[in-house]
N, C-alpha and C positions, 0 to 999 in steps of 0.2 A: 632567196628561197626561205631563209630563216625568218625574214620579215613577213613573208606570205603566211607561213605557219602560225606565227604569232597572231596575225590578224584573224585567222580562222579560229584559233583557240579562244581569242577574246570574244568572238561572235557566238561561239558555242557555250561559253562559260555559264550564262544564265540557264541554259537548258540542263546542264549538269547540276546546278544548284537546285533548280526546280524539281529535279528527279529525286532528290534526297527527301525522304519522308519528314514532315515537320515535327512529328512527335516521337519520343523515345519508346513509349509504350501506350497502348490503348486497351482498356478493359471494356469488352463489348457484351451486349445482350444480357446484362445483369439487371436486377431490381435494386435501384439505388435508394438507400436510406441515408439521408444527408447529415443526420446528427441533430437536426433541429427539433425532432419529434413529429415532423410532418409525415404524411403517408408516403410510402415508397413510390417511386416513379420508374418507368422503363427508360434507361439512358445509358450512354457510354461515358467513360471517364478517360480523358487524355492527359498524359503526363510528359513533361519536358523538364530536364535538369532538376529532377527531384521535386517538382511542383505540379500541382493540378493546374492545367491551363484551359480545360474545357469540360463541361458536363452537359451532354446532349448528343445528338447524332454525330458520329465520326466515322469516316470511311476507313476500312481496314487497310487500304493502300496508303493511308496517311501515317502509318505507324511502322517503326522499325521492328516492333514486336507487338503481338496481339495476344491477349488472354481472353478466352471464351468463357464468360460467366453465366452461360445459359443455366437456368434453374437455381442460381445462387443469389444471395444477398451481397451487395457491395456496400460497405459501411466504412466510416472513419475508423482508424485503428483505435483500440481501446486504451484508455488512460487510467492507470492504476494509481490512485492518489495516496495509497497507504502501503508502503513496502519497507522492508529492512534488508537492503542489499549491500551494506558496507562490508567490505572484505569478500563478498561473493563474486561480484562482477570481475574483480581482478583475477579470480581463479576460473570462473566460468562466464566469459564475456558473451557467449551465445544466448544466455538466459532462456534456455529451451523451455522450461516449464511455463514461462510467461508468454513467449511468442507463440507456442503451440495453442495457447488459450486466447490468442488474438490481441495480445497486449503489445503496443508499440512505444508507449511512454510510461516511465516509472517516476514516482515521487518518493524519495527515500528521506532518511533523517527524522523519522517519526518517533513518537512516544518518548521524546526527550533525548534520543540517542543518535548521534551523528559524528562525523569528523568535525573537529573544530578548525582545522586548516583546510577549508574547502577548495582554495585555489590549487593547492598541491594535489588534493584528491582528484579534482577535475582534470588537471594536467596529466596525471597518471592514466586515467581512463581514456583521455583523448589520444594519448600516445599509443596505447595498445589497441584501441578500437573496441566498440561494443555493438551488439546487435539491436539494441533498443535506445531510445532517447532517455535522458535522465535529468531530472531536477532534484534539488535537495533543500530541505529545511536545515536550520541549525538547531541542535538539541540542547534544551535547558539542562538536562542531567549531565551531559558531556561537558558543558561550560562550567557547571557548578563543581563537578569532579575535578576539573583542571585547576580551578581557583581554590576550592575549599576541601577537596577530597570528599570523605563521607561524613563530615562534621554534622552533628545533629544540633543545629542552632541557626539563628539568623545571621546573614552576612554582616560584617563590619562595613562601614561606609567605603573603605578602600576596596574591600572585596566586591561590593556591589558595583563600584566603578569599573573594576577589572572585568567583571562579567559583562557589563554593558559595552565595554570596549571590544570584547571578543564577539559579541553579537553584531555590533556595528561593522566590524571587519568582515564577518561572515556575509553580511548583507552586501557589502561592497564586492566581495568575492563571488557573488552570484546566488546566494541563498534566496529561496522564494518566500521565506518567512521563518518563524520560530516555532518549535514544538515543545510540548511538555509531556512527561509521563509521571503523573502525580500519584500513582500507586507504587512507583519504583523508587528505591533509594538512589541518589539523595533527593530526588524531586519531592518525595513525600515529606521531607523536612522543611520545605519552602512554604512560607506563608504567602497569601495573595499579593500583598504590596510588592514583594520581590519580583513576582512574575509580571505584574502590571508595568513596572519600570522597564523590564527587559522587552516586553511586548511593545511598549511605546517606542523603543529604539527601532524595532522591526517595522513598526507602522510608519515611521518617518521615511523609510526607504521603500515604501509601497508593498511591504510584506503582509502575510496573514499569520494568524495564530492557530495552530492545529494542536488539539489536546486529547491525549488519553486522560480523561478526567479523573478526579481524585477517588471516585467510587462509582462502580457500575452495578452495585447491589443494593443493600439496605438504604444507603444514603445517596442514591443516584440523583434524586431531585436536587439536593443541596449542591452536588457536584456540578450539575448542569447550570445551576444558578451562579456558581462561581465563574464558570466559563463566560456566561453572559455578562457578569460584572466586569470581567477583564476586558471584554469587547467594549463595554460602555466607557470604562475609565482610560483605556489605552487607545481608544478610537481606532480599532483594528477589526477587520473581518475575522470571524472565527469558524473553524471547521472542527466539529466534535467527532473524534475518531471512533470507528467501529461502534456506533451507537447501538445500545442494547439494554436489556434488563436482565441482570445476571443474579437473580435471587428468587428462589421459589415463592416466597410469600408475596412477591410483587409481580409475578407472572400475570400478564394481561394489562399491566399498567402503562404499556408503551403509548397508549393514546394520551395519557397525562404527560409523559415526558415530551412527546411531540408537541403538545400544546404549550409547554414552556418555551420551546424553540419558536413556535408561531407567535406567541405573545411578544417575544423579543423582536421578531421581525416587524410586527405591527408598530412597535416602538421606534423602529427605524434602524435597528441593529442588524448587521449583515451576518446571520448565523446559518450555517448549513451543516449537514451530517454525512457520514458515509457508513456503510455496513458491509459485512461479508455474509453470504446467504447460508449460514450454518447455525446450528444450535449449540455448538461447542466453540470455545475460545482456545487460544494457545499462547502460553507465556512460560515464565520460569517457575521452577519449584519454589524458589525463594519468595514468590509473591504471596504464599499462604503463611509465611512467618510474619509476626508483628514487626512493623518497620523499625521500631525503636531497637529491636534486637539485632538489626543488621548494620548498625552505625559503627563508624570508626575503624573499618577495615576487617579483614578476615580473621586476624588473630584475636581481636576483641569479640567477634562473633563466636569463635570456637570456645573462648573462655566462658561466655554466657551459656553455651550448650553444655559445658562440662561442670558448671557450678550448680549443684542440686537445687538451691532455692530459685535461682534465675531460670533454670530449665523448667521448673515447675510452673513459674509464672508464664513463661512462653506457652507451655502446654495448655494451661488454663485458658489463656486468651484464644488459642486456636480452637479449643473445644467450644468456647462461647460463640465464636463465629460460626461454627458448624450448626449449633443449635438455632441461632438467629436465622440461618438459611434453611431450616427444616431438614437438615441432613443428619444421618446417624453415624456416618463414617466417611472415609475418603475414597469410596468406590467411584465417585465422579471424576477423580483425578488420575489420568492415564499418562504413563511415562512415554514421551516421544523419543528422547535420546538420552541415555545414561552411559557415559563413556567408561565408567568404572566397572560396569557389568552390563553388557549389551543384551543379556538374556532377559533383562527387565523391560526392554523396549516393547511397547504395546501392552504392558500389564498395568492395571490400576494399583493404587497404593494398598488397597485391602488385599488384593491377590498376592502382591509381593510379601505383605505381612504374613499371610498364610503359608506361602512358599518357604519362608524362613522359619516356620514353626513357632511364631510368636503368638502371644495371647490375642484372641480375637476381640479386641476392644478399640474404640476410637482413640482412647488415651495412648495405647500402644502404637497405633498408627501415627499419631502426632509425634511420638518419639522417633518412629521410623523416618519420618520426613527429616528431622534433624540429623539422624544417623546417616541418611543417604547423602546429605549435603557435606557432612564431615568426611565421609568415606571417599568422596570425589574431590577432596581438598578445596571445597567451596567453589568449584568450577560450576559454570552455568549448566543447569539441568533443564531441558526443554520438556514441557508438559502439554497435554490437551485436557481441557476442563469442560465437562458436559454440564452446563449451568443455565441454559436458556430454553425458552419454549418456542415451538413452531409458530404459534399464534402471533407472538411478538415479532418474530422475523418477518412474517408476512405483513403485519401492520406497518412496520417501519419501511418495508419495501414499497408500500403503496404511497408513502409520503413523497410528494413531488420533488422535494429538495434533498433527497437521499441519493448519494453517489454509491457506486459499487467499487469495493476495494478488497484486496486479498489479505492484507496484513501478513505478507509472506516474504521470504527471501528467495534467492536462487537455490533451488533444490538440487542436491547431489543425488542423482537417480539411484535408488536402491539403498540409500543410507538411512538407517533409523526408521522411525514410524511417525513422520511429520503429519501435521494437519493437512487434510486433502485440499484445503483452500489454496495451497501453493500450486496446485496443478489445474484446478477446475472451476475457479470462482465465476468467471464470465459465462462459461458454457453451462454451469449449473443454473444461473439466472435465465439464460435463453432457452434451455431445455426444460428444466423442472418448473420454473415459476412463470415463464411466458407460454411455452407450448403445452405443458401438461396441466398446470394449475390455473392458468389465466389470471394471475395476480396483477400483472401489468401488460399492456400491449407491446408488441415487438418494437415499434418505433420509439416508444417511451423508454424501454429498456436500453436501447442503443443511445438515446440522449443522455441517460444517466452515466453511461460509460465513456462518453465522448465530449459533446459540447459543454455539458454542465461542469465536469472537472476542468476542462480547458478554460472556461470562464472563471471558475473559482481560483485557479492558480495562475491566471493571467498569461496563459499560453496563447497569444493572440493570433497565431497562424496555424493552429491545430484544432482538432475536434469537429471539423466540418468538411464536407466534400464541396468545396467551392474553388473557383479559379483564384490562383494566388496563394492558396494554402499548401502547406507541406503535404506531400503525397504519402501520408501514413494511412494505409488502407487494409481492410481485412475482408476476405471473401469466405462466406460460410453458407452451409445448407441449413435453413431454419427447421427442416423436417428431421434432420439427423444429428444436429449438434448435441453432444452429450459429454457430461463430465464423468469420467470413468474412475477417478480417484475416490476411494472410500476410506473410512477410518481404519478398517482392517487391512486394506490393500491400497495404501496411499500413492504408491509410485506408478501412476498411469496417466498418460497424456490425454488431453481432450481429443475427441474425434469430431469430424464434421466441419473443420476449418481447413480449407485447401490452400489458400494463399494469404500471406501477410507481407505487406510492403512497408518498409521504413524509409522515408525520404526518397521514395520512388524505386528503391532497390528491393527485389524479392528476398526476404529472409526465410520465409516458408514458401516452397514451390511444390505444388502437387502433394501437399501434406508432408514434405520433407524439409528439414532445416538445411539451408544452403551454405551455412558457415560464413555468410557475409556479415560485415560489421559497419553498417552505414549510420549507426546511431549518433545523435548529436547531444552535446551538453547544453541544457536549457537554463539560461541565466535569468535570475529574478530581476525586477524592475530597478533595483538599486545597484546593479552591477556597474562597476567602474573598471574600465580597461586599464590594465597595467598597475593597479593599486594593490 
């Protein structure tokens, strides 16, 4: 009898196997924008084991689960190439502000700031799980701080070797390249040859060089030329971060800065740029202090602030910078987060000066900047700076080699007055600049957020909706997608994005975060297992 039953089960087994749907999930009835820039097509997308296995007609019966995308765009998940999430993902692994904006992959370690022990960082995130994929650059400022602290000088031969060794190890640990922040200390103290040598190390391991260039205002052209020189001498691809013109006298000159990039490309140098779609930047309060005054540690900085002659020199240089940029005061500089007195959050320096009953002059405001830094014990003070023109934002967006990036971290919902780019960067492009202003077509905008950044950072299985690629996918309504975050009310999630899949797992489902953490750590081409 047992033998008879065994034979029957054996004969019926193929039927049971056939009855199992071949796909884990199928997205049906959507308009597929594949990330290449090609026009959308009507197609279904089938997913199995976290991968796309078919783009084309698929029967609903062939899927364990079906998503009806009628009326929606189905696109590759957005790749944000310029973020600052060190310390954030460990606390907020869901990365809600990013995933609600359609982002499935982050590149961190920008502007010269990163972990220097990337293997440990990656292990920590892998153990706890994250909702997005993550790759990281190794930051020049962090490497220099570790070797030289805030010394205002060139490195010795030994120090240069130590920095190169750290960069090499980071590349073996999985870094996708090296970044600089040349307006921040101690990066501002580094001369070009130092950076060329470090970039050359990253180049040997297949990395790229991403730079917050030395100046984005009066000397922006010279700063771009330095980045191009580093590409030429280090034989490395270059990504110029948050490309902009941040000086009133140069507004409208973005056509000229773009031509510098194009001339380099005609020469055969692989230069691209990224931007955020806003006319305000966001960085530290310290960035408007002359960099020489920030050298040698906090105690040295405080001594300079408290020494009348040195303080006067700092003030004079600050006022000269204001004049060069055709500004009368610091009204353009708005406090995003000031821990020593949160009532200052959302106020510009001029208003804070008035609130405190101080004399209404630019010189007094310059002194206030130093006082604010001293009052918070030199801790980081985040600011929003209104320094750009809408014309330049649109000109840069039209440039085909411009990627979209937020320059943001993981936002703590309701905390402070952060730049709205942390919540709505991609939706702003798709809503304001595609749907309303017609600056670029929809398919082209998607390309800038998907296949272009994937190609730039050598993410070989992401950024396109193709069989074999990771199933990082976003579903959105092109007619309603909207960034709701503003400068006055920045804590507002994007609307119009209903589904976000990371490696085939829904992280946003019917516009709600699922709490899933399917994100992967993305290693650079120089990654060495176990080293």
